[in-house]
N, C-alpha and C positions, 0 to 999 in steps of 0.2 A: 389952342394956345395954352390953356391951362394944363393939358396933358403934357405938352412939350416942356413947359416950365417945370412941371413936377419931375419929369424924367431928367431934365438938366440938373435940377437941384439934387436929385438922388445920386447922379453921377459925380457932381462936384463935392458931395459930402463924403464920398469914399476916399480912403487913404491912397495917396499916390506913392508908389515905390519905384525907385530907379532900377533899371535892369542891371546897372553896374553894381549895385549893392548885392543883388542876388548872385551875380557872377562871382563876386568876391567871396561869398559864403561857399559856393561850390568849389572854388579854388582852394579854400582852406579845409574843405571836407566837412563843413558844418551843415546841420539839417536846414532845409529850406521849407518854411511853413507859412503860408499866407492864405487868407480867406476874405473874399469880397473887396479886393483892392484893384487899383489900376496900375499896371506896370508900364512905365514909359521907357522907350529905348529898345534896342535889339538884344535878345537873349542869344548871344553868339558864343558857343562854347569853343569854337575853333581858335579863338584868340587866347584861351586860357592855357597856362602852363600846368598840365596834368600828366601824371604817369600814364604810360601806354602799355598796351598788350598786343602782341603780334598775332594776326589771324591770316592763314593762307587763303588766298583768293584765286579763282580761275581767271583766265584772261578775259573771258566774257564779263565776269563780275567787276573786274577792274575797269573795263570799258564803260560800265554803267555808273562808275563813280564810287564804287565800294572800296574803301581804303584797306590796307593790310595792317596799318598801325592804328589801333583804336584807343581813344582816350578813356581812362577809367574815372567814372563819377562815383565817389564814395558817399556823397551826400544823399540823404533821402529827400525826394522832391515831393512836396505836398502843397500844390497851389490850386485852390478850389474857388468856384464862383467868382472868378476874377476876369478882368479884361486885359489881354496882352496886346498892346497897340503896335509893337514893333515886330520885326521878323524874328521867328524862332528857328535857330539853327542848332539842332542837336544831332547833326549827322556824324556817323562813324564814331559813336561813343558807346561805352558799356555802362549801363545803369546797374550798379551792383545791388541796389536796394529797390524797394517798390517805388513806382512813379505814379503820382496822382495829379491829373489835370481835370478833375471832375467839375463839370458845369462851367468850364472856362470858355472865353470867347477869344479866338485867335483872329485878330483883326487883319493880319497880313498872312502871307504864306507860312506854313509850318513845315520844317524840314527835319525828318527823322530817318533819312536815308541811311541804310546800313547799321542802324542802331540796334543794340542788343539789350533787351529788357530782362534782367536777371530775376526780378520778382514780378509781382502782379502789376499790370499796366492798366490804369483807370483813365478812360477818356469818355466815360458816360456823360451824356447831356452836354458834351462839348460842342462848340459851334466853330467850324472852320470857315471863315468868310472867304479866304483865298484858297489856294491849292494846298492839299495835304499830301506830303510825300513820305511814304513808309516803304519805299522800294527796297527790297532786300533786308528789311528789318526782321529781327528774331525775337519772338515773345516766349520766354522760357516759362512764365507762369500764365495764369488766366489773363486774357485780354478783354477788357470791357469797353465796348463802344455803344452801349445801350442808348438809344434815342439821340445819338450824335447826329449833327447836321453838317453835311459836307457841301458847302456852297459852290466850291470850285471842283477841280479834278481831285479824285481820291485815288491815289496811286499806291497799291499794295502788291505790285508786281514782284514775284519771287519771295514774298514775305513768308516766314515760317512761324506757325502758331503751335508751340509744343503742347499746350493745354487747350482747353475749349476756348473758342472765340465767340464773344457775344456781340452781335450786331442787331439785336432785337429793336425794332422801331427806328432804326437808323434811316436817315434821309440823304440820298445821294442826288444832288441837284444837277450835277454834270456827269461826265464820263467816270465810271468806276472800273479801275483796273485791278483784277485779282489773278491775272494770268500767271501760271506757274507757282501760285501760292500753295503752301502745304498746311492743311488743317489737320494736324496729327491727332489732336484731341477732339475733333469734331467742330462744327460751326452752327450757330443759330442765327438765322436771318428772318425770324418770325416778324411779320408786319413791317418789314423794311420796305422802303420805297426807292426805286431806281428811276430817277427822272430822265437820265440820259442812257447811253449804251452801257451795258454791263459786260465786261470781259472776264470770263473764268477759263480761258483757254489753257489747257494743260494743268489745271489746278488738281491738287490731290486732297481728297476728302477721306481722312483715315477713319473717322468714327462717325457717329450719328450726325446727320446734317438735316437741319430744319429750314425749309423755305415757306412754311405754312403762313398764309396770309400776306406774303410778299407781293409787291406790285412792280412789274417791269413795264414801265411806260415806253421805254425804248427797247431795242432788240437786246436779247441776252444770249451770249455766246458761251457754250460749255463744250465745244469741240475739243477732243483729246483729253478732257477732264476724266479723272479716275475716281469713282465712288466706291469705297471699300465697305463702309458701314451703311446702315439703313438710311434711306433718303426720303424725306417727307415733303411733298408739294401740295399738301391739303390746303384748299381755298386760295391757292396762288393765282394771281391775275397776270396773264401775259398774252401777247399777241404773236410775238416772234421769239421763240427760244431755239437756238441752234445747238442741238444735242442729238447724238445718235442713240437709238433705242438700246443698242448693245451696251452702252455705257451705264445705263440705269436699270435695266430689266431685272437684274438679280437683287437689287437693293431697294427698289421703290416700295414704300409702304402703301398698302392697298387703301385707296379712296376712290370711289366711283367717279366723282366729279373731276378729280385730278387726272385720272386715266382718260376720261373723255375729252378733257381740255388738251391733253397731250396729243390725242388722236387728231383733233382739229388742228393743232399747231403743226404737226408733221405734214398734214395735207397742205396747209398754207405755205409751207416752205419747200414743198415738192419732195419730201421724204415719204413717198407713198408706201414703200415696203415697211418702213418703220411704223407707219400708221397702222398697217395691217397687223404687224406683230404686236403692237401695243394693244390694239383692240382684242386680239386673240387672247393675250394674257389677262386682260381685263375680264373677259367672259369666263376664263378658266378659274380665276380667283373668285369671281362672283358665284360661280357654281359651287365652289368649296365652302362658301359661307353657310352657316346653319340657318334654319328657319324656313327653308324652302318646302313647299308641298311636294309630295311624291310625284304628282303629275308634272309639276314644273321641272323637277329634276330629270324626269324621263324625256321630256321635250328638249331640254337643254342638252342632254347627252346625245340625243338624236341629231341635234344641230351641230354638235361637236364632231361626231364621226362622219356625218354625211357630207358636210361642206366646210368644216372648220370655222363655223359661225359666219360663213359667207366670205371668207378671205383665204380659203385653202381649196382651190378647185381640184388639186391633186387628190384630196380626200374623196371627192366624188368619183373620180376614176378608180381609185382603189376599191371603194364599195361596189362599184359596177362590176369589176373583175371578180370580186368575191361572190357576188350574186350569180354571175354567169357560171362559175365553177360549182356553186351549191346546187343550182337547178340542173346543171348538166349531170352532176353526180346522182341526183335523185332520179332523173330520167333513165339513167343507165341501171342503177341498182334495182329499181322497182319496175323495170321494163315498161315504162310509160309510153314509149314510142313503138310504133309498128310500121312495117313497110306497106305502102299502098299497093294492093294486089293488081290494080289496074294500070299501074305506072310501069313503063318499060325502060325508063332511063336508068342506067347504071352509073352511080356516082363514083368518084375516085375513092372515097372512104368506104362506101358500103359494099361495092362489088356484088357478090352473090349471097351475102349473108342474110339470113332471115331476121336476125336481131341486130340492131345498131350497135356498133362498137362504142367505147368510151369517147373516143375522139369525135365520132359522128354525133354522139349525144351532146357533147360540148359545143360542136358546131351548130347544132339545132338550137341550143340554148342561146348562143350568141345571136343567131338570126332573130329569134323571138325578142330578145332584149333590145336589139337595134331596129325592131319593127320591119325586118326584111323577110319575114315568113309569109305564107306557108312554104315549107321545104318542098322541093320538087318531088321527093319520094317518101318523106316521113310525115306522119300525122299522129297526134295523141290519141290514145285509146280510152274509150269510156269517159268516166268522170274526170280523168286526168286533164281533160281540156280546160277545166277551170284553173288548174295549177299553171298551165301555159298562159292563160289569160292574165293571171296574177303577175307573172313575170313580165308580160307585155306592158301592163299598167305601171309596174315599178320602173321599167325601162323608160317609159315616157316621163315619169316624174323626175328620175335622176338626170335624164337628158336636159330637161328644163332647168333643174337646179344647177347643173354644170354650166350651162350657158349663162345663167344669171350670175353665178359666182365668178366665172371667167371674165365676164364683162365688168364686174365690180372691181377686179384687180388690174384689168388691162386698159379699160377706158376711163380716164380720169378727167 
């Protein structure tokens, strides 16, 4: 009761400003500056008689409610730490100067659809109790939404951020729409929390993008998004992120935990090839890091070329073919093989030659590698039998490695 009375007293002690007074200042082009006040009534700029500027719109933009005649707001707007109890309708307007709503509480829906912010836009620590509509909005300067709270839907569909957009620590309690948004100057979503589904479908990230420490409690959709600059998912927490590996492979900033989390995510949503490619790049970049012992580097290099870290069975086949060719060449050059004198069978390759041909040597090498020897007419001479034994052992090892790798990528 005491806390309630205290809060009530604090609220009642604040100055109450009528929305009509603010609208009158805007209409006259006067600066609007308030701090720690309560604004009663609707801030509806659509009713003001303001000069306009024509903007060409596509038919699709028109269907979304983006007007071609935008009202010009010459006033600087500086309303901080205040409570706006009515609807805010700043749709289809051009703010020619900086706009500051730092620490404000929007008690009802806030509409900035199609708005153009010519200067810096400050919404840091703002609280949107209802829905926040920034569909098609354009931010010419830096956009600050640091630690902003979106209680309802946050709609930034098709929004354009010409400079960097700060959403550090922002909380999205409901669905967050960023589909088709353009982050020309990059975006920072460090420690942001997405309580509902987050849509970044078709978004354009032009510069460095940070999602470090962000939490996606609901699913996150990044399909068809384009990441141009470096992208950081360090310490990001998510269970379902719908993004294709090809979208981020060239821009993802290396972090072991982020890579492994992405691998797990791809498997969870059935993108198994993406999971393999992500893990492969993770191992390649890990290998490139300094501080490894020589032994570890050799083993890692062996894993790379022999099986592509367990996700490239074709590598094993390539290595097998190379070994067959190498051993076959050695057998021919050093006359490792000799014709068994007691054998009367004449093979297609050998015919009546005393020494095996190159093709016959390769054939013998393949039989050894595939564990199908002894050859009906050829045998190794002297100590060369140990070389043949070595190829046989390597064949067993690579066959087992191939089966394991193949099973890893085919049996999910």
